[in-house]
N, C-alpha and C positions, 0 to 999 in steps of 0.2 A: 579239913586235912591240909597240912602244909604242902606247898608246892615243892616238888623235887624233880630233878631231871637227870637221868643217867644217859649220858651221850653215847657211851659204848653200847649199851643195851638198845638204844634207839637205832643206832647205826646197823647193828646186826639184825634187828627186827625188820628194818627197811630192805636190807639185802634179801632176807628170807621172803618178804612180801613180793619183791620183784620176781624172784625165782618161782614162787607159787603162781603168780599171775601168768608168767610165761608158760608154765606147764599147763595151767588150766585153759589158756586161750590158744596154745599151740604156736607160740613165736619164740625165737631165740636171739633176735637182734633188736637193738634200740638205736634210735637217732637222737642226738642231743645238740641243740644250738649252743655253741660255746661263745660266751661273751667275754670271758676273762674275769667275771665277777664271782662272788662266793657261791651263789645259787647254782649256776650252771657247772661250776667246778665240782661242787659236792655231788650234784646229780650225776655227772659223768663218772665220778669215782664210785658211787654206789652201783651204778649200772655195770661198770667194769668188774666190780667184785662179784656181782650177781650172775652176770652172763659171760664173763671173760672179755678181756680187752679187745680181742679179735672180733668180737661181735658188737662192739659199740662204734658208732659212726659220729664223730664230732665235726660239726659243720660251723665254720666261721662265716659270718654274714655282715661284712662291713658295708656301710652305705657311703660309697666313695672312699674317703680317707678315714681310718680309725686310728686315733692316736695310741691306743693301748692294745693294738692287735697282737703285739708280742706276748702279752699276758695270756691271750687265748692259745697261742702256739705253745707256750710253756705248759699249759694244762694238758694239751693233747700229747706232748712229748713225755711229760711226767707219767702219764697213765698208759702210754703205748697204744692208744686207740687209733682207729682209722681216721684220717683227716682230709678235709676238703674245704676250700675257700670259695664262696660264691658271693661276688660283689653285687649287691642289689641296687647300686647307684643308677645304672642305666634303666632299670625297671622303674625306679622312683621318678627319674626324670621323664620317662615316657608317660607316666601317670599324670605328672604335672602338666605336660604338654597337652594331653588329651582333655584336661579339665580346666583349661583357661588360666593356669597358674603362670605360664611363661608367655602369655599372649593369647588373643582370642582364638578359640577353637570350636565354639558352638556353631551349629548350623543355623540358617535363617529360621527365625521363629522359635528357636530353642532358648531355654534359660541358660544363663552363664553361672559358673561356679566361682564364687568369690574366694580370694585367698583367705585361709584360716589357719593360724599357727598351730592350735591344738590338733586340728584335723591332720595337718601335715606331720606333726610329731607322732601321732598315733598310727599313721599309715606304715611307718617303719616296722613295728612289730607284726602288723598284718601281712606285709609283704614277706617278711622273714618266715612267718608261719606257713605261707603258701609254698615257699621254696622247701621248707622242712617236710611238709606233707608230700610234696612231689618226690623228694629224695627217699623218704621213708617207704612209700609205696613201691618205688623203683627197685629198692634193694631188699624188699621183703622184711621191713622192720616196723616196729611200733615207735611212736613219738613220745619221748619222755618229757613231761612238763617240768619246768624249773622254778615256778612261782612258789612263794612261801605263804604261810598263814597270815603273817603280819600285813603283807601286801594285799592279800585278798580281803582282809578285814576292813581296811580303809579304802579299798577300791583302787589301789595303786597298781593297776594292771589294765590291759587293753582287751576289750571284748573282741572276739574273733582274732586275737593276736596271741599274746603269751598265755591267755586262758584256755586256748585250744590245744589239747594233747590227748594221748591215749591213756596215760596214767600220770597223776600229779605226784611226783616223787616226794616233794617236800611240803605238800599241801597241809599236813597236820603239824608242821613245825613252825615256830615263830622265827623271825630273823635271828634273834639271839641264839636260839637252839640250833639253827643251821650252822652257825659259826662253831658252836660247841662240838657238833658232830664232825665237822670238817677237821677240827684240831685233833681228833682221834685217829686220823688217817695219815700216817707218816709219808705216804706217797705223794701227798699234795704239798705244793709250796705254801708255807704258812702265811706269807704276805698276801697271797691271793685270797686265802680263806678270810683274812681280816681286812681286806681291801674295802675302802669306803664305797658304799653302793652308789652308782650313778645310772641314769637311764641311757647314757651314751648318745642322747639326742638333743637335749636342751642345753647342755653345758653346765648343769647344776647337779648337786648331789640329790639323792632321793629325799633326804631329810629336809633340804632346803626347799625342794619342790612341794613337799607335803606340809611343811611348817610344823612337823612333829618329829620326835626322836623315836627310833626303833625300840630303844630301851623302855620308853613309856608305853608304846603299843604292846610290847611283850608283857609288861606288868598288868596292863588293862585286861589282856586276854587271860592270863594265868591267875591273877589275883583279884580281878574285877575292878581294880583301881590302880592308877599309877601314883596315887598319893596327892594329886592335884585335881580337884573337882572340875575346874575350868578345862583342863586338858582332857579329862575323861569325857566331858560333854562334847568337845571337839572331835574326839575319836568316835564317839557314839553317833554323832550327826553324819560323819563320813560313812560309817558302817551302814546306817539306815539308807542313805542316799545311793549307795553303790551296791545294795543287795542284789539288784538285777544282774550284776556281772557274775554272781555266784549261782544263778539259777538257770534252768532251761527256759527257752522262750515261752511266754504266756500263750496258751492255746485258747483262742476265743471259741466259745461253745454256743452255737445258735440254738441248740436243743435244750439249753438250761440244765444240762446234766442228766437229762432224761433219755437222750439218744443212746443207741447201742454203739 
């Protein structure tokens, strides 16, 4: 069967799914971390359509200075959702101080924590998720995830960070499909829907960090090949290596499966 994608149908189905989940689980509010990129922009718009803008809480989470934070503000203004900015810079600095990153902090006889760039990059999403969880519980809301299927497939996500949510709004859509859905919503600024994805942490685009194009990942997922066997294998290796991010923790069973 040939691949087809009806963006308007997918949009309306996702709105209906959010409403059904809210009814089934008994919630009426959602919290969304707003980065100014396409995924959080589209997620916020879908939640606003499903639950009403007054029931969506958009939280901006800069780590110190964020060059494109005006994009995040534009999303919130365009949708008319509740808005709050929580700067995680001081939290991040406190963690660095406590783990020897800004000078010795270990007690006598304790091991020290060496500086590690990837660990520091990944702590941003984890701190943001802690703040979002805190706010969601405080306002009686559920946390809407913003990650897409392309990111999940190649593991371009942070365990206990952006993978943690109450419902994965875009989890069944590739990055290409997220853009297509976003372009069906006139309330959204088009340039933000089509904005080049970046992690906001490393200074590089997602595709530069991955060494892959989202268009190729999309084709690999939907057509089983992007047309280049070498690229297919690169995606396949990342998919296998990062499958642990898409599963619940392994439960070690001392009973060999025989215990009750």
